[in-house]
C-alpha positions as CSV (number, residue, x, y, z in Angstrom):
1,X,54.5,196.5,30.6
2,X,57.3,199.0,31.6
3,X,60.0,196.8,30.1
4,X,58.1,196.2,26.9
5,X,57.3,199.9,26.3
6,X,60.9,200.8,27.3
7,X,62.2,198.3,24.7
8,X,59.9,199.6,22.0
9,X,60.7,203.2,22.7
10,X,64.4,202.5,22.7
11,X,64.2,200.6,19.4
12,X,62.1,203.3,17.7
13,X,64.2,206.1,19.1
14,X,67.5,204.5,18.2
15,X,66.3,203.8,14.6
16,X,65.1,207.4,14.2
17,X,68.3,208.7,15.6
18,X,70.4,206.5,13.3
19,X,68.3,207.5,10.3
20,X,68.6,211.2,11.0
21,X,72.3,211.1,11.9
22,X,73.3,208.9,8.9
23,X,72.5,211.8,6.6
24,X,75.6,213.6,8.1
25,X,78.0,210.7,8.7
26,X,78.5,207.5,10.6
27,X,79.9,209.0,13.8
28,X,76.9,211.4,13.9
29,X,74.6,208.5,13.4
30,X,76.2,206.6,16.3
31,X,75.9,209.6,18.6
32,X,72.4,210.5,17.5
33,X,71.3,206.9,17.9
34,X,72.6,206.7,21.4
35,X,70.9,209.9,22.5
36,X,67.6,208.9,20.8
37,X,67.8,205.5,22.4
38,X,68.0,207.0,25.8
39,X,65.2,209.4,25.1
40,X,63.0,206.6,23.7
41,X,63.7,204.4,26.7
42,X,62.6,207.3,29.0
43,X,59.5,208.0,27.0
44,X,58.6,204.4,27.0
45,X,58.9,204.2,30.7
46,X,57.0,207.4,31.1
47,X,54.1,206.1,28.9
48,X,54.0,202.8,30.9
49,X,53.7,204.7,34.1
50,X,50.8,206.7,32.7
51,X,49.0,203.7,31.1
52,X,49.3,201.3,34.0
53,X,48.4,203.6,36.9
């Protein structure tokens, strides 16, 4: 469950980061997507820990 929610969180976070950063430029989209992917991964793991335990 932790891997699944981490993957979903990373995908959603990366997509939102790219969408938000693309309004400024490609390099901003890449950086925002990387940061948002990490945040989404962390939040997915956090949610899995709360749901499973």
